[in-house]
N, C-alpha and C positions, 0 to 999 in steps of 0.2 A: 905278510900278504901284500901284493902290489896294489896301489891305489888305482881306481878305475881311470883316473886322469892319465896315469902312466900308460895304461893299456890303450886308451883312445889316442893319446899322442903318438904312441908307437905305430898304431894302425895308420894314422895319417902320414907319418914319415915313410912307411912302406908304400903307401899310395903315391906319395910325392916321387919316390924312386922309380915308379913305373912310367912317369910322364916323360915323353921324349925331350931330351935336352935341346935347348935352343938359345936364343938371346937371353942374357941374364938381366937386361935392362929394357925399359920401354923403347920401342923403335917406331920410326915414322914409316908408314906404308902408304902407297898411292891408293886413293879411292877411285879416281877417274879424272878425265879431262873436263874442265868446266866451260860452260857456254854463258857469255854475259847476257844479262837481261836489262841492264841499266840501273842507275842509282845504287850501285854497289852490290846488286844481287846477281848471283851466278847459279846455274843449274847443272846438276850431275845426274846422269842416267845410271841407276844402280842395277840394271837388268843384265849386265855382263857377268860372266862367271867369276871374274876376280873381284868385282865390286860386291857381289852377294856375300862374300866372306866377311864383310864389315859388320861387326856386332853393334847393337844399339848403344851400348855403353861407350863405344869408341867415338861416338858423335859428340862427346863432351869436349874434346881437345882437337881442334881442326885448324889447318892453315892452308892458304892458297899461295902457290909459288911455282916457278918453273923447276927449281931444283929441290931436292930432298932437304927439309929443315934439319938442323942439328940441335943437340941438347935435349934435356928431358922435357922441356916445354916449348921447344922451338925458339930458344932465347936469342938465337943469332938474328941477323938482319935479313934473313932470307924470307921473302914473301910477306904475307899479311895475315894477321889473326882473324879468325872468323868470329863475328859479333853475334850472329843469330843463325839458327839452322831449323828448317821445317821439313819434316819427312812426310811426303804425300804419296803413299803407296810405294812404288819403286823409283820415284823421282825425289831427289834431295835438293832443296833450295838452301843456299847459304848466302849470308850477307857480310861483306867487308866494308871498309871505308868507301864512301861514295866517289872519292877521287881516283880509285884504283882502275886502271885500264891496262890492257895488254893482250897478247896472243899466246897461244900454246901454254896456258896456265893449267895447273893440276891441283886437285884437292888432296891433301894429305891428312891422315888420321894417326894419332898416337896410340899404338897398340902395346898392351902390357905383355910380358913374357908368358908362355903357356903355364908356367908353374905358379903364377902370381896368386890366384885365388886359393890354391891349396896351401901355399906357403903362409898366406895370411891366416888361414884356419889353424895351421900348426902353431903359429906365434900366439894367436889369441888363446888357444887352449893352454899353452905354456904359462900365460899370464894369469890364468884362472885360479885365484887363491881362495875366493869365497864362492863356492859353487851354488849355495842356496838350494833351491828346489831341483836344480840339475842333479844333485846327489841322489834325490829320491828317484828321478827318472832313470839315472844310470843303474840303480839297483832294482828298477821295475816296481817301485813302491808307489802306487796310486793312492790318493786320499779317498775316503769313503764317498759314495754318491751324495750330493747335497740334497736337502729337502726341497721338494718342488714348490714353485711359487704359483700364485693365482694370476690369471690374465687370459688374454684372448688366444694364446698359443695352445697347441695340443699338449698332452702330458709330457711326451718325450722332449718336445721343444722347450717347455717350461723348465724341465730338469737341466737341459743344456744351457739355458739362459741363467739358471741359478748357479751352475758351475762357474760362470764368469764372475760371479759376485762373491763366491765362497772361497776363503783362503785355502790354499793347497794346490796339488797337482792332479789334473784329471785329463782323460781322453774322451773325446766325443766322436762317435762314429757317425759320419754324415754322408751317406751315399747320395748320388745325384737325385734331385727332386724331393728331398726330405725337408727343405726349408732352412738349410744351414746358413745361407747368406742372410735370410731374414732374421735369424737368431743373432748372428753377429751384428747386424745393423742395429737392432734394438738394444742389445747388451752394451755395445760400445757407446751408443748415444746416452744411455742411462749412466754408464760409468763416468762419462765426461761431465754430465750434469751434476754428478755427485762429487766432482773435483778430483777424480782419479786420473793418473797419468798412465797411458796405455801404449804398448808397443804391438803393432799388428804386422806380422811377417808371413811370408810364404816363399816358396821356391821359385815362383814365376811372377813376372810383372802383371800378367793378366789377372791372376788370382787376387793379387793385392788391389788392383784397380776395381775389380768387381765388388769386393767387400767395402772398399772405401767409398765407392759411388753410392752404395746404399746408405752409409752413415751420413754422407753429405745431404742426401735427399731427406733423411729423417731429421737431422739436426739443424740444417741450414746455418752452419757455424759462421762466426766472424772470421775475417782474414787472420791466418796464423794459428788458429786453434788446432786445426788438423794440418799436417804437413806430409806431402808425398815426396819421399826421397828416392831418387833414381830416375829411370826413363819410363814414363807412363806409356801404356799402349792404347788406352782409351782417350780419344780426343777431348772428351769433356773433363777429364782429369788433367791432361797436359795443358789445356787452355784456361784452367781455372786459376785466376790471379790470387785467390785467397787460399789455395791449397798447394799448387805447384811450387816446389822449392825454387827453381830458377826465376820464376816470376815474382815471388816474394823477395828474393835477393835483389832483383832489379829495382824494386820499389825502395829498398834501403840505400841503393847506390845512385839515386837520381842525380845528385849534385855533380858527381864525377862524370856521369853519363852526359850531362849537359855540357860540361867542359870538353869532353871528347867530341861531342857533336859540333861544338864551336870550332875546334881545331880542324875537324873534318870539313866544315864549311869553308874555312880559310884555304884548305888545299883545293877544294872544288873551285874556289874563286881564282886561284893561281892558274888552274887548268883553263878556265874560261878566259882569263886575261891573255894567255898565250895565243888562243885561237882568235881573240879579238884583235891582237896586234897584226896578225896576218891579213885579216879582212880589211882593216883600216889602211894598211900599207898599200894594198891594191887599189882601194877606193881613192886615195889621195896621190896617186902616181903623177898626175899632171897639175897638181896644186902647188903654187909657190907662196908660201906663207909670208915671206919678207915683202914681196910685191903687194900682197893684200894689205899688210899692215901700213905700208906707205900710202896706198890709195885711201884707206880709212882715215889716216892722219890728215891728208889733203882735204877730203870731204868734210871732216870734222872742223878743220880750221876755217873753211869757207862758211860753214853754218855758224861758226862762233863770231864772225865779224859783226853781224847785226846784234847778236846777243851781247857782245862786249860793248858796243856803242850804247845800247840801252842800259847796260850795267854802269857804264861811266856816267851817264846822265843821272841815274838813281843815286850814285855815290856823291855826285855834286850837290844834289838836293839834300842829301843827308848831312853833308858837311856844312851847308848853309844853315840848316835848321840847328845843328849843334852849335854853330857860332852865335846865332841869335839867343839860344838858351843860355850860353855862357855869359852873354852880356846881361841878360835879365838877372841871373844869379849873382853876378858881380854887383849890380845895383842894389839888390837885396842885402848883400853883405855890407855895403857902405851904409845903408839905412840902419841896420842892426848895430853896427859899430857906433854910429852917431847917437843912437838911442841910449846906449849904455854910457857913453861919455857924458850925456846930459845930466846924469844923476851921480856923477863921480863924487861930489861933495857929500851928498846924502849917503853914499856907500861908505865913505870914510867915517861919518858920524855913527852909522849903524855898526860898523866893525868895532869902534871904540866901546860902544854900549855893550856889545857882545863880549868884549874882552873883560869888562868890569863884572858882568854877570857871571862869567866863568870863575873870577876870583871869589865871589861870594859863594858860589856852589862848592868850590874846593874847601872853603872854611867849614861849610856845613858837613862835608864828607868827613873831615877830621874829627869834628865833634861827635858825629855818629859812630865813628870807629872807637873813640874813647868810651862812649856810653855803652857800646856792645861789650867792650872789655870789662867795664864795671859790672855789668849784669852777669857775665860769665864768672867773675870772681865772687860776686855775691852768692851765686848758686853753689860754688865750691865751699864758701863759708858756712852756708846752712847745712850742707852735707856733713862738714866737720863737727858742727854743733850737735847734729842729731847723733853722731857717733859718740861724742863725749857724753851727752845726756844719757845715752843708753848704758854706757859704762858706769856712770855715777849712780844709776838706778839699781845696780847690782849689789849683792851683799858685800860685807866687809872683806871676806876672804877673796872673793872674785876680784874686787877692786885692787887688793894687794897684788894679786897675780898679774893684773894688767897695768901695773904701775908704769912700766916702760912705754906702753901704748898711750897712757894718759899724758905722759910727758911729751911724747912725739906730737900728739894732737894739739897740746897747748902751744908748742913751738910753731906748728904749722898755722894755727889760728892767729897767733901774734904776727907772723910774717905776712899772712894774707891780709890782716887788718891794716898793716903798714902799706901794703901795695894798694889796697882799695883807697886808703886815704890819699895817697899820692895821685892815683888816677882821678879821684874826685876833684882834687885841687887843680889838676891840669885841665879837667873838663870845665871848671868854673872860669879859669883864665881864658880858655879858648872861646867860651860862650860870650864873655865880656868883650873880647876883642872882636868877635863876629858882630856883636850888636853895635859896637862903635863904628866898625867898617860899614855896616848896613846903613847906619844913620848918615854916614858921609857919602857913600857911593850911590845909594838908591836915588837921591835927588839928582845927582850928576847923570845917572843912566837915563832918568826920565827927561832930563834937559836935552841930552843927545837925541833921543827919539823924537822929542817935540820939534827940535830944529830940523830933523830930516823929513818930517811930515810934509807932503802926503806920501812920500816914499817909505815903504816898509820892507821887511825881509823878503816877503813873498814876491814883491815887485822886482827886487834886485835879482832874485833867483830866476824869475820868468825871463828878464831881459838877457841874463847870462846864457840861459839855455837856448834862447832864440839866436844869439850870436854864434854859439857852437854849431847849431844846425845849419846856419847860413854858411859857415866855413866848410862844413862837410859837403854841402851841396855845391859849393864853388869848386872844391877839389875834384868832385865827380864830373862836373861840367867841363873842366879843363881837360881831364882824361878822355872824356867822350869826344871832344873836339879834336884832340890829337889823333885818336883812333880813326875818326871819320876822314880826316885829311890824308892819312896814310893809305886808307882804302881807296880813296879817290886817285891818288898817285899811281897805285898799282893797276887800277882799272884803265887809266889812260895809257899806261905803258903796254898793257896787254892788247888793247885795241890797236895801237900803232904797229905793234909787232905782227899781229894777224893781218892787218890791211896791207902790209908791205911784203908778205910771204908769197910763195908760188901757189898757183891755182890748179885744181884737178882737171885731167883730160877726159874725153869720152871713154877711152879704154879703162881708165881708173873707175869710172862710174859703172861700166858694164861688169868689170871684175868683182866689185863689191856686191852688185845685185846678184850675180851668179853664186858667189860664195855664201851669201846669206840664205838664198833659196835652197841650196844643197846642204847647208849647215857644215861646210868645210872647216871653218875655224873651230867649231866645237869638236869635230872629229879630230882635227890636228892637235888640239889641247889634250884630248883623251889619249891619243896615240903617244904624245910626249910623256904623259904621266905613266902610261903602261910600259913604255920603253925604259923609263927611269927605274920602275919596279923590276922590269925584266933583267936588268943588269945583275941583280942578285937573286934571280928566281931559283937557280939550281941549288945554292946553299940553303936558301930559305925553305924550299920544298923539303930538302933532306932533313933540316932541323925540325920542321913541323911533322914530318913522317916519324922521326924518332920520338917526338913528343906524343904523337898519336899512339905509337906503340907503348910508350910508358904509361899513358892514361888507360889503355886497354889492360895492361898488366896491373895497374892500380885497381881497375875495376875487378879484375880476377881476385886480387888480394882482399879487397873490401868485401867481395862476394863470399870469400872463405870466412872472413870475420863475421859478416852478417849471417852466414849460414849457421855458425855456432850459436849466435843469439836466437835466431829463428827456431832452431831445433830445441834449444834449451827452454824457450818459453812456450813451445807447443805442448798441448795436452795429449795429442795422439800422433805418433810417428808411424807411418805406413811405408814399408819398404820390403825389398827381398832379403832373404837370409844372407845372400852374398853381399849386398850393399850394406847390410847391418854391420857386418864385421869390417868392411872397408872404410866406413865413415866413422871417424873417431868420436865426433859429437853424438852421433846416434848410438854408438857402442857404449859410451860412458853412462847413458841413462841418467838417473835410475827410473824404474817403472814400477808402478803398483801392480799392474796386470800385464802379462805377456800372453798374446793370443797368436798361435801358429796355425795358419790355414794350409790345407793340402799337405799335412805333415807326412802322409804316406809317400809323397814324392820327394821328400827331403832326406838327406843323410843324417844319421843319428848325431855325429859330432857337431854339425852346425845347429841342430835343434837344441842340443845341450848348452851351447853358447848362449842362445837366445833365452832359454828357460832360466839360466843362471842370473839373468838381470831382473827377474821378478822378485819383488820384495814381499808380495802377499799371495798372488794367484797366478797360475800358469795353466792354460787350457789348450790342448792340442786337438784340432779338428782335422778329420781326414777319413779316408776309406781304405782299409787294408786290402780290399778286393781289387783295387785299381793298381796300375803299374807302380812299381817301386821307384826309388831314386835312380837316376841314370848314372851308371859308373862305367869306367872304361873296361873293355873286355880283358885287358891285361890285369886289372884288379880282380875281376871275377875268377880268373884262372889261378890266383895265388892260393897256396896251401898254407895259410897263416891263421892261427886261432884268433888273434886280435882283429885281423881284417874281417874274418867271417862274422865275428861277434858284433863289431861296431860299424862296419861299412856295408856288409851284404845283408843286413837286417834293417827293418824300419822300426819306428818307435812302438808300434803295436806289438810286433814280435818281441821287442826288448821287454815289454811288460807282460809277455806270456799270452798274447792274443794272436792266434793264427786263423781262427774261424769264428763263426757266430756263437758256437757253444762256449768257447773260451771267453768270448766277449761278455756273455751274460754272467760268467763266474767272476770276472775281474772286479775288484772292490771299487775302483774309481773310474769305471768305464764310461760314466756319463750316460748319454742316451742317444737313440737315433734322432739326430737333429731334424 
């Protein structure tokens, strides 16, 4: 017996065969001629017959150019990527880089082939290996009605609410005015509070937005908890930065957007610079910058004569002061040198006393080292004795066992005793020598110091330090005097040169006055800078435009990456059944609960796909008395059993519900919401 998935797949393939063949790849089609509004914004009037054919989902990939873009994403260099789009009724506003200018530009939209949605449905059904609750739906097996809950809702609404919490597959009949949206709002809010992950889908954007708006009002969620995927129809959903997927992606990509804006600003500045060059060239047509510079030079030289004379006078005063300071320091140096020479005999006596004191100190050091060595050896001796005594205190058998150890200890003690004896003898000899030397040298040291009195070591050190300081001061004074004399020579030469040069005329004075009043020199400098930049303007602009396009492409790539993260971390995904299967991150799930609104207006195959993603609960809301899913007339004319079963029926009919009587008999019919 064939699997229901084979039947559904076959029906979809037959459906696909009825669609008129066309382009097999996405194609760029014109939306309309754009009108510039400034700062990169352009306007397109969508009221023409051709423009009205543009579907909302086609507004996601747009470009502005004169010629038709090429490639699946307009990856050629034709035109400019659209950064933002705002649909206001039948007026579409789009934004590109602010530097973009031009005439006869058109807006192009990337349109998928007519078979795209059905082909995707066919491929997703072919991938469906674990149908889950979709298997129950395909066989029309609904779960029993759940027990009603307490609360402010009416009994039917409470039972519909309970269906959203109870594992299994159920249908909820919700005709207009029965409170279906309120039930969805409360059920989804409570499911999210309980940590469940929910997929909310419908066949239309409006139905998705209406249900989502109620949840937002009920829950007031943080950004990213609820995510609307697709093209919202309600402005409050489209503009909600915490729910709208494009706006959540923009927040993730702010760093790259800042870099793109910086490149855009550079391009704008290039454009402004080109305009400024033209304006300055016109303004400076009668200005001769070389003549102006010569006039400024003459006036400056004239003003400098008095200044240079004063400067030469000040330099002469500084050189004179430096000369007097050098003489004073030289006299101080002579005085300090004489003061040190006065105590030369005493210095020699004190140096001899210090030499003898160092001899005595060295002898004390030798004695100390010998004594330390004796103490160390004595400690080793006591350690050996303690070990030997410990062995001797043992019993006869233990002592026999340790005979080798006893012999070793005896040898070590004997060797150590010999060493200690030798060290002691050396210490006694060194001590006697030191005592004899002290008896001889200490009187000699005292005699040297007595002969040097009243000069002592401190006085010698003071006079030596004073002489060193005087020498440093003398070197500094000589250097300062040399520097002052050189500065004086330069000042005198500058004064003589200025005084002998040419003087400005009245024409020179008038030219400088006019130029400074009109700021011609500043404008000339700006023009020179801009012209230098303008030499490479064309390649620089081309490079920056390529960089801008690369950054826009990077933004798109980052947006796709951010989109996966945002969708993966969200607890509620709200989208259409078509977008659900088109977006891989949304399709992957998983979801604890799948809620399908307006299920009567959806085809059975796309509902089966959504229900298959529910790990616990799937609830289908709708009204079998309203219009069924829209299918092509060519499909409705087919005489094919699988098409009739899976495409020309809705989920209510699939579960055996064609009227109110059948509804009440159905086991998992839910309630009138």
